[in-house]
Structures are given as structure tokens and as C-alpha cells.
C-alpha positions in Angstrom: -6.9 13.7 15.4 -8.5 15.7 12.6 -12.0 15.7 13.9 -12.2 13.2 16.7 -14.1 10.8 14.5 -13.0 7.3 13.6 -13.1 6.1 10.0 -14.1 2.6 9.0 -12.5 0.3 6.5 -15.5 -1.5 5.2 -13.9 -3.5 2.4 -10.5 -4.4 1.0 -9.2 -5.7 -2.3 -5.5 -6.3 -2.8 -3.4 -7.9 -5.5 0.3 -8.2 -4.4 3.4 -10.5 -4.7 1.6 -12.8 -2.2 -1.7 -14.6 -2.7 -3.8 -11.8 -1.1 -6.6 -11.5 -3.6 -8.9 -13.7 -1.6 -10.2 -11.8 1.5 -10.8 -15.1 3.3 -7.2 -16.3 2.8 -4.7 -14.6 5.2 -1.1 -15.4 4.2 -1.6 -19.2 4.2 0.6 -19.5 1.1 3.9 -17.6 1.0 5.8 -17.0 -2.3 9.6 -16.4 -2.2 11.5 -14.5 -4.9 15.1 -14.8 -5.9 15.7 -12.1 -8.5 15.0 -9.0 -6.5 11.8 -8.2 -8.4 8.5 -9.2 -6.7 5.7 -9.4 -9.2 2.0 -9.8 -8.3 0.4 -13.1 -7.8 -2.8 -12.7 -9.9 -6.1 -14.4 -9.9 -8.2 -15.4 -13.0 -9.0 -12.0 -14.3 -12.1 -13.2 -16.1 -13.7 -13.7 -12.7 -13.6 -9.9 -12.1 -13.4 -8.3 -15.6 -15.5 -8.6 -18.6 -13.5 -10.7 -21.2 -14.2 -8.2 -24.0 -12.9 -5.4 -21.8 -10.0 -7.6 -20.5 -8.3 -8.1 -23.8 -7.8 -4.3 -24.3 -6.2 -3.7 -20.9 -2.6 -3.7 -19.9 -1.3 -6.0 -17.2 -1.2 -3.3 -14.5 -4.7 -2.0 -15.4 -6.0 -5.5 -15.0 -4.4 -5.8 -11.6 -5.7 -2.5 -10.5 -9.3 -3.0 -11.7 -9.3 -6.5 -10.2 -8.2 -5.1 -6.8 -10.9 -2.4 -6.9 -13.6 -5.0 -7.9 -12.6 -7.3 -5.1 -12.9 -4.3 -2.7 -16.3 -3.3 -4.0 -17.6 -6.9 -3.7 -16.2 -7.2 -0.2 -17.9 -4.0 0.9 -21.1 -4.9 -0.8 -21.2 -1.5 -2.5 -21.8 -1.4 -6.2 -20.9 2.3 -6.8 -18.8 4.4 -4.4 -19.3 8.1 -4.0 -15.8 8.9 -5.1 -12.5 7.3 -6.2 -9.1 8.4 -5.0 -5.9 6.7 -6.0 -2.2 7.3 -5.3 0.9 6.1 -7.3 4.6 6.8 -7.2 5.4 6.4 -10.9 2.2 5.3 -12.6 2.4 2.9 -15.5 6.0 3.1 -16.5 5.9 -0.1 -18.7 3.2 1.5 -20.9 5.1 4.8 -21.0 8.2 2.9 -22.1 6.3 1.2 -24.9 4.8 4.5 -26.1 8.2 6.2 -26.2 9.9 3.3 -28.0 7.1 3.3 -30.6 7.4 7.0 -30.9 11.1 6.8 -31.7 10.9 3.7 -34.0 8.1 5.1 -36.1 9.4 8.7 -36.1 6.2 10.0 -34.5 4.0 8.7 -37.3 0.9 6.5 -37.0 1.3 5.8 -33.3 -0.9 3.4 -31.4 -3.0 5.6 -29.0 -3.4 2.7 -26.6 0.0 2.9 -25.0 -0.3 6.6 -24.3 -3.9 6.3 -23.0 -2.9 3.5 -20.6 0.3 5.2 -19.4 -1.4 8.3 -17.8 -1.4 8.4 -14.0 -5.2 8.7 -13.8 -5.9 5.8 -16.2 -6.8 3.4 -13.4 -9.1 5.8 -11.5 -10.9 6.6 -14.8 -11.2 3.0 -15.7 -12.7 2.1 -12.4 -15.2 5.0 -12.6 -16.3 3.9 -16.1 -16.6 0.3 -15.1 -18.8 1.0 -12.0 -20.5 4.1 -13.4 -19.2 6.4 -10.7 -19.8 10.0 -11.6 -18.6 11.4 -8.3 -15.3 12.8 -7.1 -12.2 11.3 -8.9 -8.6 12.2 -8.1 -5.2 10.7 -8.5 -2.1 11.7 -6.4 1.4 11.3 -7.9 3.7 12.2 -5.0 6.3 9.4 -4.9 6.7 8.0 -1.4 3.6 9.7 0.0 1.2 9.1 -2.9 -1.0 6.7 -1.0 -0.9 8.7 2.1 -2.1 11.8 0.2 -5.0 9.8 -1.3 -6.0 8.6 2.1 -5.8 12.1 3.6 -8.0 13.4 0.8 -10.6 10.8 1.4 -10.6 11.7 5.1 -11.1 15.4 4.2 -13.9 14.5 1.8 -15.7 12.4 4.5 -15.6 15.3 7.0 -17.8 17.2 4.6 -19.9 14.1 3.5 -20.3 11.9 6.6 -22.6 9.4 4.8 -20.4 8.9 1.7 -18.2 5.9 0.8 -14.9 6.5 -0.8 -12.8 3.9 -2.7 -9.2 4.7 -1.9 -6.2 2.9 -3.5 -2.5 2.8 -4.1 -0.7 1.1 -7.0 2.7 0.8 -8.6 4.2 -1.6 -11.1 7.6 -3.4 -11.1 8.8 -1.7 -14.3 12.1 -2.9 -15.8 13.0 0.7 -16.7 12.5 1.9 -13.1 14.4 -1.1 -11.8 17.5 -0.4 -13.9 17.5 3.3 -13.0 16.9 2.6 -9.3 19.6 -0.1 -9.2 22.2 2.4 -10.4 21.2 4.7 -7.5 21.5 1.8 -5.0 17.8 1.8 -4.3 17.7 -1.9 -5.1 20.3 -4.5 -4.2 22.9 -5.4 -6.8 23.2 -9.0 -5.5 20.3 -11.4 -5.8 18.8 -12.6 -2.5 15.9 -14.7 -1.3 13.2 -12.1 -0.6 12.2 -13.9 2.6 15.7 -13.3 3.9 15.6 -9.6 3.2 16.2 -8.5 6.8 19.2 -10.7 7.2 21.2 -8.7 4.6 23.6 -5.9 5.5 23.9 -4.2 2.1 22.4 -1.1 0.5 19.1 -1.2 -1.4 15.9 -3.2 -1.1 13.9 -5.4 -3.6 11.4 -4.1 -6.1 7.7 -4.7 -5.4 4.4 -4.0 -7.1 0.7 -4.4 -6.6 -2.6 -2.6 -6.1 -4.6 -2.2 -2.9 -8.0 -0.6 -2.5 -10.0 0.3 0.6 -13.6 1.3 1.1 -13.5 4.1 3.6 -16.6 5.4 5.5 -17.5 7.2 8.7 -20.1 4.5 9.4 -19.5 0.9 10.4 -21.1 -1.9 8.4 -21.3 -5.7 8.7 -18.3 -5.8 6.3 -16.1 -3.6 8.5 -12.5 -4.8 8.9 -11.3 -2.2 11.5 -11.2 1.5 12.4 -8.7 3.9 11.0 -8.3 6.4 13.9 -5.8 8.7 12.2 -3.0 9.0 9.7 -0.2 11.5 9.2 3.2 11.8 7.6 6.5 13.8 7.8 9.1 14.5 5.1 12.8 14.2 5.5 13.2 14.3 9.3 16.4 15.5 10.7 17.0 12.3 12.8 15.6 9.9 15.4 14.4 12.6 17.7 12.1 14.3 15.2 10.6 10.9 14.3 10.0 10.0 17.9 8.6 13.4 18.7 6.2 13.1 15.7 5.0 9.6 16.8 4.5 10.8 20.4 2.5 13.9 19.2 0.5 11.7 16.8 -0.5 9.3 19.6 -1.2 12.1 22.1 -3.5 13.7 19.6 -5.5 10.5 19.6 -5.4 10.1 23.4 -3.4 6.9 23.1 -0.1 6.1 24.8 2.7 3.9 23.6 1.6 1.3 26.2 -1.7 1.1 24.5 -0.2 -0.1 21.2 -0.4 -3.8 21.1 1.5 -4.3 17.8 3.5 -2.1 15.5 4.3 -2.7 11.9 7.8 -1.7 10.9 8.4 -0.3 7.4 12.0 -1.4 7.2 13.1 -2.2 3.6 16.2 -4.3 4.1 18.4 -1.3 3.2 21.2 -1.2 5.8 21.5 2.6 5.5 17.8 3.6 5.3 16.7 1.2 8.1 18.8 2.7 10.8 16.0 4.8 12.2 13.6 1.9 12.2 16.1 -0.3 14.1 16.7 2.4 16.6 12.9 2.8 17.1 12.6 -0.9 17.8 15.2 -0.7 20.5 13.9 2.5 22.1 10.3 3.7 21.7 9.0 0.2 20.8 11.2 -2.0 22.9 8.2 -3.5 24.7 5.8 -3.5 21.8 5.1 -6.6 19.6 7.1 -6.2 16.4 6.2 -7.2 12.8 7.5 -6.4 9.3 6.1 -6.7 5.8 8.4 -5.6 2.9 10.0 -9.1 2.6 6.5 -10.1 1.3 5.6 -7.2 -1.0 8.9 -5.5 -1.8 9.7 -1.8 -1.7 7.6 0.7 -3.8 6.2 4.2 -3.3 2.9 2.7 -2.3 4.1 -0.2 -0.2 2.3 1.4 2.8 -1.0 0.2 1.3 0.2 -3.4 1.8 0.9 -2.5 5.4 -2.5 -1.0 5.9 -4.1 -4.3 4.5 -1.8 -6.3 6.9 -2.9 -4.3 9.9 -6.6 -4.5 9.0 -6.4 -8.2 8.4 -4.6 -8.8 11.7 -7.4 -7.0 13.6 -10.1 -8.7 11.6 -8.7 -12.2 12.0 -7.3 -11.6 15.5 -4.1 -13.5 14.6 -0.6 -12.6 13.5 0.9 -14.8 10.7 4.3 -16.2 11.7 5.9 -14.9 8.5 5.5 -11.2 9.6 6.7 -11.7 13.2 10.2 -10.4 14.1 10.3 -12.8 17.0 8.4 -16.0 15.8 8.2 -17.5 19.3 6.2 -14.6 20.8 2.5 -13.6 20.5 0.8 -10.4 21.5 -1.3 -10.4 24.7 -4.2 -8.7 22.8 -4.9 -7.2 19.4 -6.8 -3.9 19.7 -4.5 -1.1 18.7 -2.0 -1.3 15.8 0.5 1.4 14.8 2.1 1.3 11.3 5.3 3.2 10.9 6.5 3.2 7.3 9.5 4.8 5.7 10.4 5.2 2.0 14.0 6.0 1.1 14.5 7.4 4.6 12.8 10.6 3.5 9.0 9.9 3.6 7.7 8.6 7.0 4.0 7.9 7.5 2.0 6.7 10.5 -1.4 4.9 10.5 -3.3 4.2 13.7 -5.7 1.3 13.5 -8.2 -0.1 16.1 -10.3 -3.1 16.4 -13.9 -2.3 15.3 
């Protein structure tokens, strides 16, 4: 562990392809998708964003600002000490609109809005302006490890500022441009499926997801605490199963926790028959006796899908229950819910581990 000190998740706000925007509602309504694109289920934006400001924002900025606002309200903090976000591709829809307009109008009399709302740091800046946060503000654009880098940065900041509160988030949109390009590379399935049957398929590719998730991270517990984040780490392009297993063992050993202490693990399988081989092997070897859950049939695959997994793990610990929809074996229940390990993979290259503990 980085400094033998737990970090507390003191608030969460998430807008995803499921109805997750209400912190008091834990996967009671499940939405299935049939066209391989999972778009966010959104609340009434006017409940979170000033109507005058709302009309000038793109759809994804509305989703991101709403998720951040829900997190701030949940944590009872009006202004955080810093804002850190991570995104794989940013706002591709706005980028697409800007480039189309640039070509059609031959670079003359362009609308600045599309360009302004297409930059990677547009959301972090928007949140800062909305809540008058003049502190640290950073955005990571590192594909499948973007959210992990944002979280790692927040942890480093908190080591220097133990009494601070950092708003950390991950976001990506289900852009049609990205979907077409990724489908050609077999990142997404060519045949339409029911998203809830994602793990029953045996073909290449996953389904496209989107959303925004924000977490209030602190070194101090509060009456709004969801759980502890003991540690996080990631590896890039492992050589095979052995390197992944060795990395998990070393990660747990650094935190004085054994595999037997893990009550539940969240598997980042994506429904891609090729990319999920390591995850399937882990479930049969290292985690053969550990309660098993999955999540990408609910949120789809994206560079920052691990933020959905972090919300799921925190919600399980807070509510002390496991929704049937995420269980690999629906007829089983864990004996206790104290320690949760998240093992996520993106395109079989980016692997990240989150260790959570009941607060």
C-alpha cells in the first residue's frame, strides 16, 4: 500500500445505462438493450442544473455535471478542494459536429460551442465554474487506464493534504463515430444481442457503454461514508495469466490481506470471447472459492467502465447486499461482505485492481 492509510469514499454520483442516479436506489430497475449501444438513463436535469445553463450544454456535459452534483450533495460538500477526471476519448460527438461544420463551412464563421465542449477538460472546468472550485484541476486521457490515473492522482494529492476532499470522476460517451470505428476492429459485436445475455455469447467484441461516475475521496471518514478504498494499482499488457496472478498476489500482500480474506470479487469480463480468457481462468484458479460477480452487462464496455465497478463495490458494502443481476451464481450468497476486490480488464491490455473494505 502506498502509505498504509485507508481512503474513504464519502459520496458518489453516477449516471449510467441503468437507473443509478438515485443513491438510495440500488439496481431495483434493470434496463436491457438490444442494439449493442447502452446509453445512459438520465434524470430530470433541471433538478441538478440551472435551466439557463442547461440549454447551453451538450448531452454528455449534462450527464457529467449531474453526476458530479449528485456526488457533492451525497457527500454534503459544496466545494471540493480539487477536481480530477479521467476519460478515454472525451466528447467525440461534439468533436464530430465541430469537424463536420469545419468542412461544410470551409473553416469560415464556425460556431465556437462545438469546439469548446469537445475538449477533454471541458467537464472538469464546467464543474469547477459551477461550484466555484479554485483548487487543483486535472484531466487524464489515457484510454483504458484514464479513471485509474485520476484516482491515483487523488491519492497522491491526499498524501500531501490529509484534510482535503477531492472529487474524482470518470466519463465516456457512446459516440456513433467511435462505435463504427471500433466495430470494424471487432471491439464491439457485429451481431445484435440482449445486453443482459452478454456473458452467454461466444463471439468477439463487447457492447458499447457510456456514463459518468464521481466519487468524493478523503482520508477522513464522515457520516456519508460508503466504504474504504484501501488501495488501487494497475498493469499494462501482461504477458499472460501468471503475471496477472502474481500482480494480484503482490497487491494483496502489500495490504496484508490474503485471497481467503476476499469475500467477493468483481470480474471485469466484457463478453469478448478472446479478451475474457484470462478472467475465466482467474475464476477457476485464484478465485475458485470466492463469491463471483460481473457488471459490464449492465453498463457496457468503455475506457472508464471501472468507475461503474467501483460504484458497484461501494454500494454492495454500504447496503450489505448483492443484487441478483450481478451474481454469476444466482442461487448463492456470500457469508459476509467486508472485503471486495475489483479486477477489471480493458481490451486485454489494461488491468486494474481496486481493494475495498467496509467502513
